[in-house]
N, C-alpha and C positions, 0 to 999 in steps of 0.2 A: 496458343494457350487458351484454355477454357475460361469462361467468364467467372466461375467460382474461384479460380486461382488468383484473379485480380483482386479479390476481396482482401487478400493478405496486406496489400499496400494501402487500402482505403482508410484504415484508422490513422495513418500518418498523413496522407494527402488531404483528407477532409479538414482537420483542424488547421493544417498549414495554409490551405487556400482561404478558409474562413478568417483566420487571423490576419492574412495579408489584405483581404478586402476591408476588414474593420479598422486597420491601422490608420488610414487617412482621416477617419472621422474623429474629431476632437470633442468640442462641447456640443451638448444637445444630442438629438436623435437617439434618445435612450431606448425607446420602444423598438426602433429598427435594429439597433445593435443587440438588444436582448433577443429579439425574434430570430435573427440570423445565427447568433451563438447557440440558442436553444435548438434550432433546427440541426446545427452541426452535431451537437451532443446526441440528439435523438438518432441521427444517422449513424453515429458511432455505436450507439446501443443496438440498433438493428443489425449492423455489421457484426458486432460481437456475437449476437445470437445466431446469425447465419454461420459464422466461423465455428461456433460450438456444435451446430448441427452437422457441418461438414466434417469436422474432426471426429466426432463421436459416432457418426454413422459409417465410418470407414469409406467415405466417398473418395478420399485420397489414400494412396498406398501407405499402410502403416498408421493411418490417421494423422499424417503430417503433410501440410501444404508448404511447398517451397516456391518462393518468388525470386527469380534472378534479375536483379536490377541491371539495366543496360544490356541484358541478354549475355552476360559473361558468366560462364559456368564457374562454380566453386572449385577450388578455393581462391581463384584470382579475382572474381567479382564480388559484389555486395549481395549476400544471400539473406533474405528475410524468411523466417520460418514460423508457421502457426501450428500448434498442437493443442491438445486439450488444456494443458496448463496455461499457455499464453492466452488462449481464448477465454478461459475463466477469469484471468486477471484483467483482460480487456473489458469484460462484462462488469466486473467490480468497479473498474475505473469509470465507466460510463454511468453506472448507478450513482456513485458518489458525486460525480460531476453534475448530474441532473439535480441532486439534492442541494448541492452548494450553489448552483446557479439560480435555482428557485428561491433560496434563502436570500441571495444577494439582490434580487430583482428590485425591491422597493427602496433599498437604502445603500448598500455597500457598493453596488456596481455604478452608482451615480456620483459617488464621492470623488473618485479619480477619473482621469481622462481615458486611460488605456487599460481599464480593467478587463474588458472583453477580449481584445487581441492577446493580452498576456495570458489570460485564462486558456485560450485556444492553443497558444504555443506551449504552455505547460502540458496540456493534454497530448500534443504532438510528441513532446519529449518522453512522457511516460509510456505512451503506446509504442513508440519506437524502441524503447528499452525492453519492452516485453516481446517484441517481434524480431529484433535483429539477431543474427547468428554470427556476428563478427565483432571482435573486441574493440577495434578502432571506431567503428560506427556506434558501438555501445557508448564509447567515450563522447562521441558527437551528440548523441541523444541525451546523455547525462548533462552535457553542458547546455543544451537547449532547455532542458527541464529546469536546471538550476538558475540559468539566466532569467527565465520567466518568473521563477519563484522569488528571486531577489526583488523584482518590481512589485510582486503581489504582497510580499511580507511588509514592504514599505507602504502599501496602499492605505490611504487615509491616515497618514503618519501622524504620530504624536511623539513626545519625548521618550516614552517607554518603548514604543515600537521602533523608534530610530536606534536606540541603544541595542535592543535585541537583534535588529536586522544587521547591524555592523558586526556583531559577534557571529551571527549566522553566515554572513558573507565571507568573513575571514576564515572560518572553519571549513567551509565548503570549497573555497579557493585552494586551501592547503590539501584537501582531499582530492581535488582535481589534479593537482601536481603529482600526488602519489599515484593516481590512476595512470597518468601519462608515463611516469617513470616505470611503473610495473609493466605496462604494455610494451615499452621499449625493451625491457629486459627479456620478456617472453619472446618477442620477435627476434631478438639477437640470439636466443638459444635455439628456437625451433624453426625460424624462417617463415612462420605463418601466423595469422591472427584469426582465421576462420575457426570457429569453435569446434566444428566436426573434424576438420583436418588437424587441429591442435590436439584433440583427444586421441586421434589415431597415432600421431607422432609421439605423444607422451607415453602411451601404452607400450610402445616398442623401444623407448629410450632406456639405455643402461643406467643402473643406479649410480654408478660412479660419475656419470655425466649430467646428473640432474640437480646438482647443487645450485647453479645459477638460475635454473628454471624455478626451483622452489623459492629462491630469494625473490625472483620477479613476481611469482604468484602471491607471496606474502605481502610484498609492497602493494600489489594490486588490490588484495582483499582488504587492506586497511582502509582504502577509499570506500569500499562497500560497507565496512563495519562502522565507519563514521556516519554514513547515511542510515544504517540500521540501528544506530545509537547503542552499540555494545559498550559496556563499561571497560575502561574509563573514557571512551571516546564520545559518549552521549551527554556530556555535561551541558551542552548548548540547547538541548531539546526542550526541557520544561519552560525555560524563559521564552523561547521563540513561540511555543504553542500558546502560552498565556498572553503574549503581546500581540500576536497576529489577529486580524479580523476573523470572525467565525467561519465564513465560507473558505477562506484561505487556510485556516488551521485544519479544517476538515480534510482538505486536499493534502496537507502536510502529513497527515496520518498515513495516507496511501503512499506518499513518497518514502516514508520510513520502510514500508513493506517492499518497495522496489529493491532496496538493498538486500533484504532477506531473500527475495525472489532470485536475484542474480547469483547469490551465494548458493542457493539450492540448485539452480540450473547448472552452474559451473562445477560445483563439487561433485555432483552425481554424474556429470558427463566426463570430467577429466580424471577423477580419482576413485572411480569405482572398480576399475580393473587395471591390470598391467603392473609394471614394476613400482609405480608410485601410488598404488592403491592404498587408501586409508590416510593419505597425507593431510594433516590439519584437522581431522575430525575431532580429536581430543581437545584441541585448542578451542574449537567452536563450542563443544559441549561445556567445558568448564568456564569459558568466557560467558556463555549464555546463562549459566547458573549464577555467576557473579553479577550479571546484569539484572537478574530477577531480584537478588538481594538489594542492590542499589535502588531499583525502582520501588521496592516495598518500603525501604527506609525513607525514601523521599515522600511517598504517600503518607506515611505516618507523621512526617515533620511539617507538613504544610496545611494551611487552611484555605488556600486559594484554589478555586475550582479549576481555573485554567492550568495551573501547575499540577493539580491532581490528575487532570486528563493527560498531561505530558508524561507523568510518572507511570500512569497505567499503560500508555503506549510503550514505554521502556520495558515494563514487565512483559507485555505481549511479545515484543521483539526479542527479549532474552529467552522467552519460552520457545519461540520459533528457532532461534539459533541452537539452543540445546537439543531440540528435536532433530535438527539436521545433523548435528554432531553425534547424536546417539547412533545413527546409522542403521535404523530398523524400518523397513518399508511400511509395516502396519502402523508404526508411530507417525510416519510422514503423512499418511492418510488422515489421521486424527489431527495432526498439526495444520494441514491445509484447511480443515473445517474450522479449527480455532482461528486461523488467519482471517477467514471470511467473517466470522462472528465478532472477533475483537475489533477488526477494522470498522465494521458497521457501528458497533456499540460506542467506540471512542469518538467516531465522527459525529454521531447523533448527540453525544454528551457535549461536545465542543460547540455545536450549534445551539444547544439548550442553555449553555452557560451564560451567553449574552442576554437571553431572555430572563434568566434568574437574577442576573445582576441589576436588572431594572427595579427589583424590589429590595435589593440589598444596598441601602445607602450606608455610608460610613458610620453615621451616628447610630443607626439601627444595629449594625454589626457589633459596635462597642457595647451597646446596651444589652444585646443578647448574650454576649460573652460575660458581662458583669452579672447578669441574672443567673446564668448557669453556674458561675464560680461561687456565688453567695447564696444559691438556692432561694432566690427571691421569687415569691409567687404574686400573682395579681391580687389586688385588694378586693376581698369579697364583700366589703361593706357597701360598695357601689351597686351591687346587684339588687334589683327590685325583688322583694319577697314574693314568692309564688310564680315568678317568671322563669321560664326555662333558660338555662345558661348556654345552651348551644348557639352557634353562630352559623349563618349561611356561608357557603363557600362559593365565591364567584367562579364562573367557568374558566377564566384565565388561570386562577390559582389551582383549580382542580387539574387542569391540563399539565401545568408545570410540576405539580407534586407527583402525579401518576407517571409522567414521562421521566422524572428524575428517579423514581423508584425502579422503573423498568431498566434504565441505564445502569443503575447501581447493581441490580441483579445480574445483568449481562456481563458487566466488567468484572464483578467479583466471582462469577461462575456459580451462582446459586440457582436452584431449580425455581421455576420450570423452563427457563428460557435457554437460548442456544449456548450461552457460556457454560452452563452445567453439562450439557450434552458433550461439548468439546472436551472438557476436563475429564469427564467420566470415560470417554472413549480413549483419551491418552492413558488414563490409569489402566484400562483394560488391556491396551497394547503393551504397557510396561510390565504388567503382571503375567502376561502371556507372551513371552519373547519368542521370536521366530526360531532362535537357537539358544541353547544354554539356559541359564537361570538369571533371575534378577540380581544384578550386581550392586555395588555401592553407589554407582552413578545413577542407576534407576531409582533406588530408594531416596537418594538425595533430591532428585528431580521431583518426585512425587511429594516429598516433604515441603519443598520450596513452593510448589504450586498451591498446596493446601494453605501454607502459612501466608503467602502473598494474597490469596483470596480472602483470608480472615482479616488481614491488615487493611485490604481494600474496602471491605464492607464496614469496618470500624471507622475508617476515615470518611467514607461516604455518609454513613449515618450521623457522624458528628457534624458534618457540613449540613446535612438535611435538617437536623434538629435545630441548629442555630438559625437556619434560613426560614423554615416553614412553621416552626413551633415556638421557639424561644423569643422570637421577635414579637413584641406586644401589638404593634400597629403596623399593618402591611397594606399598602395601597395596591390593588390589583393593576398590573401593567396593561398597556394597550398592545395587543398582539394582532399582527396581520395574518391573513390566511396563507400568504406566501411564506411566512416564517413557521407557521404551525404545520403546514402540509408536509414539507420534507422531513421534519423530525418524526412525524407520525408514520410516514411511509417507511423510513428506516427501521423504526420499531416494529412495524407490521412485517417487514421483510425478515427481521430476526425471529419473530414468532413463526413465520412460514418455514424458516430453516429448521425450527424445532419440530413442527408438525410433519414436514417432509424430510426428516433426517435420514430415513432409510434409502430412498432413491438418490439423495444427495451423496450419501456415503458410498453407494454403489458407483456413482460417477467418479468420486474422488479416489476410489480403489483403482479404477482404470487409469486415472491421472498418475497415481503413484507407481503403478506397474509400468507405465510408459517411461517415466523419467528414470526408472531403475534399469532400463534396457538401453544403455548408451550406444551399443552397436547398431541399433535400428536407426538412431539419429545420424550416426556417421555415414551409414550406407545410403540413407534417404537423401541427405544433403549433397554428398559428394557425387552421387550418380544421377542427379537431376540434369537432364540434357538441355543445352541451349536450343532455342528455336532455329530452324533452318531459315536462311535468307531467301528473299523472293527470287524467282527465276526471271531471266531476261527474255522478254517476248518480242523484242524488236531486233532488227538486223544490226549487227555491230559495225558494219562497213563492208566494202567490196572484198569478197573472198573470205569473209569471216562469218562464222555461225554463232548463234547465241550460246553463251557459256552455260555450264551446269549450275545448279543452285549451290551456293556457297554456305558453309557452316560459319556461324558467328564464332568468334574466339571463345 
């Protein structure tokens, strides 16, 4: 096996080893734990970049790298698979992990004992979910990811965080049970859990024999839809996002996209061709549209920044589910761009919320709301005649206001940042369908995207006015460089996505073309040979000669 092929398992092994090394350290040694965790995340970032280069340069056959764990050929062994889509998601994970870890350096990573090992195990579960090509091991990585997230959501616990975490744990335990039941039903029907082998068997299965299979897939997908926060399964998300610590909340945004990623991967692999082609696409489409409506209504009903971020994540998740259910390759390309931009924007906003809350005391919030309701203006009698009325803006306040405006533009999808490019590209794909004409579903999706964007900008402006304008006395907060830098980096990354939209869309077109060719995945995974065993070079005994090389099972 060549060295580049071993890169496929590095994003799993690296955080696993780092987390195991960090676990025995309890109190103190904060710098050492941060340095080791940071080195692990940097290693994952470099590995993701190398995997992107390997998959996009066609260094592997079909741009797909396959790693056979324990050298057992598929479908009997554990197969890990890296393609353009999984490499892209690994890169997004590493970028957000770097931002969250930087933000947590001065405060949040020091509050609890095991923040760093839990953070590494969370990354292991997320990376494994992106790389595995087996449903049971997908369940294992989901459980690793969720178990680590339980501890992280409780990190630095208070009463509000404790209540939200209990709800979060209960919902995800129920989702894990559904995952296991769905996997069991699928195995009972098809006799396999390898995704490539499963796709091959489903494509040849008679329609009259697919009832139990469809039931199993339906139960299985409910677990993913809980994680993707599809209505009405996403009721837990705004409360959890608002209660979690900022670096953990930023990673929860990515975990929501893990559910959408698995649905995209499975649906285009299992139900693009064959007798069961098209199964469940309408449910994803209309469920996604309902999720957008739910998220938009939530945005309009709340004045909490944390809950606003949660509802904006629900809107983005609903948009992605509707894009998958619409079943148009060019729309999937635009949806992938939207996935990247919305994830970065919501994560940046969640990191920013905690800094903004430092200037939003309860008394100031009530006063701002009262002045807004009664149109109370400042007393001009106190102004000295002849003196200019303008006030200097401290650097901290300038950063918070500019960063908030940028996040609002990205989340609402207004020009000139990446959110607008994403929505414009989705409209272009909907108005130029691959086949046929724009139907009622297409017009409905466009109307909801526009309406949700309008509601989002109204809600964000309302919050911004009450925070930065209507509050008469604001004390500039103390901001540390480790808190400002990750937010700035994420905003600059979003701007870079806008400037480099053309090459990024070219890459995403190749990603979409790959995942819409399920036959290539099936052939690549199922034909990957196991490595031959070593030859015997010593005598086996009197009258016996060394045996030939043996193939591993």
